[in-house]
C-alpha positions, 0 to 999 in steps of 0.5 A, a space after each residue: 117389420 113383422 108384416 113384411 117378414 110375414 108376408 115374405 114368409 107366406 108368400 115368397 118363401 122358397 123353403 119348400 123348393 129347397 127342402 124338396 131338392 135336399 130330400 127328394 133329389 139328393 135323398 139320404 146324405 150320409 157322411 162320405 156318401 156320393 149324395 152328400 157330395 152332390 148336395 154340398 155341391 148344389 148348396 154351393 152353387 145355389 149360394 153363389 147364385 144368390 150372390 153370396 161371396 165366395 161359397 165354398 166347401 171346407 174340409 173337417 177332418 178325415 172320415 175314412 170310407 164312404 157309404 154304399 149299399 151292396 146287398 140287402 137280404 130280408 127274411 121273415 123268421 119263425 115257424 113259416 119263414 119266407 123271403 121279403 123282396 125289399 130295398 131300403 130307401 
């Protein structure tokens, strides 16, 4: 059994592919964000494709407003201040 699990883990694992979807495609998944909703929908669809019975999202309670970045301002402060062109990832 150990050999079977080891072979599957080393040769047939899809962990990195799924991790890539969650990290690279959907990125940060803050509670209430659009990325979280898209990642949840992807997970439900993927579980259904695997043959799991009735994958679904369940409500866990009220959260309030979602997250969205509207403006970023970064500056170096001190004797010689200057603006920094930056965008948070």
